N, C-alpha and C positions, 0 to 999 in steps of 0.2 A: 330610166332603169327599167327592167322588165322582169316578170316572173322567170324564174330558170327554166320552166318547161317551154314557155313562150320564146325563149332565147334560143332554145335548141331546135324549136321548130322554124324560126327566122333563118338559123344557119343552113338548115336542109332545103328550104325554099329560096335560097340564094340571097336573101335580103342584106347581108353583109359584103357582098361580091365587089360592089364598086369601092366600098371603103377599103377593103384589104387589098384590092388591085393598086392602091395608092403606098402600101407598105411593102409589099412582097412581088418578086418577079412573077410573071404570068405562069411559068413552069411551076411554081410553088404552090398556087393557089388552092388546088384540090388538096394537098397535103396539109395547107394551113387550116383548112375547114375543119379536117379531121382532128388537127391539134387543137383547135378551139374547142371544138366538141368535147374531146376528151378532157380538157381543162376544166370545162363546166362539170362534167360528172364526177371529176376528182374533187371540186369544191363541195358538190352535194354530199360526197361520202364523208368529207371532213366537217362541214358546217351545217348540212341540213338541205333539204331540197326545197322547202318553202321559204324562198327568200328571193327578194327583189335584187337583181345582180346587174352588173355591166362590166365591160372590158376596158382595160387599159393596157398601153403598150409603150415601152421605152426602148430604143435601139442601142446597140452597141456602137463604137465608133472606132475608125482608123485615123491615126495620126499621118498627115500626109507630109508634114514639114514642122520643124520646131520641136526638135526633141529634147525635152527638159528645160524649156525655156519659160514655161507658163508660171513657174513658182518664183522667177526672177522678174515677173512683170513684163515678160517678152512677148514675141509673135508667135503665133502657130498658124498651121493650115490643118484643118482636120474636116472629116465627113462622116455623117451618120451612115451606117450599113444596113443592110436587110435583117441580119440577126439581131434578135430582140429578146426581151423579158416580156412575156404575155402574163396579165394578171386578171383574174376573175375576183371582183371585189363586192362587198355588201356591206351596208352601215349594220352595226349592232347596239344593242342597248346597255352594255356594260362598262363602256369607258375604257375598254382595252383595245388595242391593236393586236389582232392575232394574224400571223401570216404563217401559212405552211408553203415552203418552196420545195418542189418536187425533189425526192432524194435526200431532204434534211430534216431534222427534228423542227417541230412548230415553235415558232417564237410568239411569245406572249408579253407585252409591254403595258404595263398599269400607267394610264396617263395621268393619274394622280402623283407620280413620282418621276420627273423629268430630270433629275440630276445627274451628272455623268457617274457610271459605276466602274471601278477599276477591273471588276471581275467579269465585265461584258466587252473589254476591249477585243478588238481583231474579231467581234462577232456582227451578224446581221442585226442582232437585238440593239447593239449599240448605234448602229445607223438609224433603226427605226427611232429609237429614244431621243437621238440627237436631232433627226429631222422635226420631230413632234415638238421638242423643246424650242426650237429656233422659230417654228411657226407661231407659236404662242408668243415669243418675245417680240415678232414682229407685228403682232396684234390681229393674227389670222385665227379662225375657228379651227380647233383639232376634236374630232370626235372618235369614238370607237368604231372600228370595222374589221371584218374579217377577209382575209385574202388567199386565194392559192395562187401560186406562180409556176410557170414553167418556163425555162431558158433554153436558147440554143447560142447564147453568147459563151464562146468558150472560155471557161475559167482558166485564169492565168495567161491568157492569149495576148494581152495588149489591147484586147478590143473592149477593155472595161466593163466586166460584167457588174463589179461593185459601183460603178457610176451608173450605169443602166438601172440597177437596184434602187439606187438612191432617187434617180429622176422619176422611176415608178411610184414609189411611195410617195414622193412630193406631188405628183400629179394626180394620184388618188385623192389626198387630202385637198388640193386645190379644188376638184370638181364635186368631190362628195359634200364638202363643208363649205366651201367658199365661192361657189359658183363659177369655178373656172378662172378667178380673178388673180391666182398668182402667176405672174408672167414666166415663161421659159427661163430668161436670165436669172431670176430670182429663185427658181426651183434649184438651178444649178449651184448657185451661191448657199442656198441653204443645205443642199447635199454635200458640198465641199466642207462647210463649217462642221457638219455631223463627222465627217470621216477624219478631219484633222483633231477636233477636241473630245469625241466621244469614241471613235473606232481607235484613234491613235497612230493615224498615218498621215504624215505631212505632205499630203497629195497637193498638186497645183489645182487649177479650175478648168483646164481644157477638156478634160474627160467628160465631165458633168455637162459642160456648155455644149459640146458638140453632140452629146445624146439629147438634151433638152430642146436645143433649137432646130437641128435636123439639116440635111443637106450639105454641100460642101459650104464651108465658111473659113474666112480668114479672121482671126481675133487678135486683137491688140491689147494687151493686159497692162498698159502702162498706167491706167486708173483702173486697179482692180475693182473698185466698188462699181464703175461705169466702163466696163470694156467696150471696146469698139468692135462692133461685129459686121461684117460686111461679106454678103453671098459673093462666090467667085464663080461664075458661069463658063463651065467646060463639060465636055462630054468625052469620057476615055473610049466609049465603045466606038465612036465616030475615028477614033485614032487606030482601030485594030488591035487593041491591046487589051488584056485582061488584068484586074487588079487581083492578086492573089496574096493570100496570108498563109504562110507555112508554119505549121504547128510542129515544132520539134519535140514535144512532149515532155519537156521540162515543166517544172512546176515553180509558182512563186511563193509557195509555202516557205515560211521561216526566212524569206529574203528581205523582209521590212528593214533591217539593220542597214541592208545594201542601199535602197532606195533613200533610207533618211540621211544616209551619209552625203548624198549629192547636194540637196538644198543645204545642208549644213555647212560642208566645206565651201560651197559658193558664198553662204552668208559669211563666213569668216573672212572672204577676200573682200566682200563689200563693206563689212564693219571697219576693215583696215584703213578704207577710204572713208570713214565716217557717216556712210548710208547703209540703208536696210536691204537694198536690192542691187544686183549687178547692173540692172538697166539704168541706175543712177550714177554708175561710175564711167568716167571718160576713158574710152579705149586707150588712147594714146598716153594718159597718165598711167594707166595699168603697165602699159610695156615700158615705160620709163621708170617704173618702181618694181619691175619684176624680181631683181634680186631680193628686195625686202618683202615681196610676196612670198617668195620661196621660203624665206627665213621663218617668217610668221605663219605662215599658213600651210606649208609643204608643197612639193611639186605636183601631187595630184590634184590638190586645190586649183593651183595655178593653171593645170592643163584644162580643168573644168571650166574655169572662167573664160579661157580661150576659146573653149568650144562654144559657150555662150554668145560670145561677141560675134563670131563667124557664123553661127546657126540663126542668131535674130537677125542679123543682114541678109542672110540667105532666103528667109521665108517670103519678103517681099518680091524678090527677084523671081521665085518660083510662081507666086501668084501672077505676076506680070507676064512670065512666060505662058502660062496657060492662058491668060485673057487675050494674049497677042496670037494664040495658036501656033506658038513655037514649042511643040512637043518634045523635039529633040533636046532643046534647052533645058526644058523641065526635068527631063530623064537624067540629063547630066549633073543638075543640081541635087537630085534624088542620091544618087551615087555619092557626090561629095558630102552630101549630109550625113550618109552612112559612115564614110571613112571618118569624119569627124568624130562620131559617136563612138566609132571602135578605137581610135588612137587618144583622143582627147578627153572625151567624157567618160571613157572606159566602163561601158554598161552593158558589154556583150556577155561577158561572164563574170562569175563572183570569184574573187581572189581566193576565198577560202575553199572554193571545190574546183580546181583547176582541171580535174580529169572530166568535169562535165561541161562541154563546150558545144552543145548542140547549136546554138545560134552561130557560133563562129563556123562550123562545119557548114551549115545551111548557106551562110553568107559566101563562103569559098565556091560552093557547088553552083550558086547561082550566077557567081562572076565568070565561071568557066562556061555556063549554058548561055547567058546572057550578054556577054561582054560585047560592047558596039551595037547591040540591038535592044536591049532592055535595060532595067535599073532594079536597084535593090537595095534594102537598108534594113537595120534593126528596126523593130515596130514596138511602140509603147514604151513602158518603163524600162524594157531590157532585163538583162541577167538571166533570164529562162523564158520560155515561152515560144514567142514568134518572130518571124522575119515578114518584111513587105516586099512584094516584088511587082513590077510592071512588065508583063509578059506579052510579047508580040504574039498575037492568035496563032500564028503558023508555027509557034514553039510550045505552044500551051499543053499539047498532049505529051510531048517529050519531057517538058518541064514537070509536070504534075507526076508522071511515072517515075522519074527519076527520084523526086522528092519522095514518093511513097515506098521506093525500095529502100530509101535510107531511114525513113522517119516512121514508115507504117502507112497502112492503107488509112485514107481520109485525112492525111496530114496536110494536103493542099486544098484550101477553100477559095472557091471562086466567088466574089463578093459583087454585089450591087449597091450602088448609092441610094440611100432613102432620104427623101425630101421632107418627109414629116418627122419632128422630133416626139417627144413624149406626149401621149394623147389618149383621151378617152375615145374608145372605138363604139361607135353607134350605127346601126343599119341605115342605108339609103342615102349616104352622103357621099 
């Protein structure tokens, strides 16, 4: 940690240059230096200038394969991206965690009171309290700190701004009070626990894991306590394609019931077979008993289970295609995944708002522009927000222009993959 004034001097002299180059594309480095300096100045305004501070960063993530499979102990492909939450943090002496996120009111969590609060559900304070509580339960030290955060992870984008926030808080606690001993996997699990039990959202573990671990990863959640994490070596840039996230400007607000219905209905099917997760259900037995599934669980639950079986089998095929250099087969599987999400998982629009179908429209336009050349699918949890597209570089300008014409300027985001997960950012590394 360094005095605040020393950190600003180090930024201006380029001491953080090599470190930031590991996190952001070279074209963004100048802007990131300005962003970091601005965050330090904002911290000083909120919490005082005479402080020893340090930087923390947690990336957003993009789901490459495995749409809504993680919460059923399934398989996923995911990657950390260059959009992140940046935190300036310093220890304090009052045993409170105070976090001021740019554009939001300050959260203040008293560490002497770590039980869940119904009044805090769906708030950042709930996540902070839940993360601190779980760290204490696991025997880690937790102390008071102040932090100022800025984020370019699009809220409601499917890039998991909430998971990035959870990973950032867990990473701060790990480094400020535990010598960095909390592993990336454990930080992800702590964040998921807070989101499930304190925030009130029954999310899976993929979002937190991809943000915390970094890079492209294949994750198998057959044993959720010890997920199997394997890096997948591939380079999209070498394929002359760009990974795009199209923000249709929909919002995930008030859609928690839609998200919650997916694991609830999948669980209803698994319980009919006497198990907790669909991963434990034999696919052949499921289809043999499909009339019974319809009767007890309903058609949508049956379709969502069908999606799980096909998507869970598709993930290792996608990883194999990438590892073998068969990018055409990978793109075919991406489109197939998107079709399954649309038809069977049914998470492209909310039934309660049939007039708002930005994702459906973006997918239809993508198919028109990219058929036979690229790939497209719903991105993240679905219902609102974003789609994902793999766009040949020769079509990139046209694709982005047409998305902007329909969904507004800045709606098409071109991303890079970040190899580093949640981290403390220090000079000279």
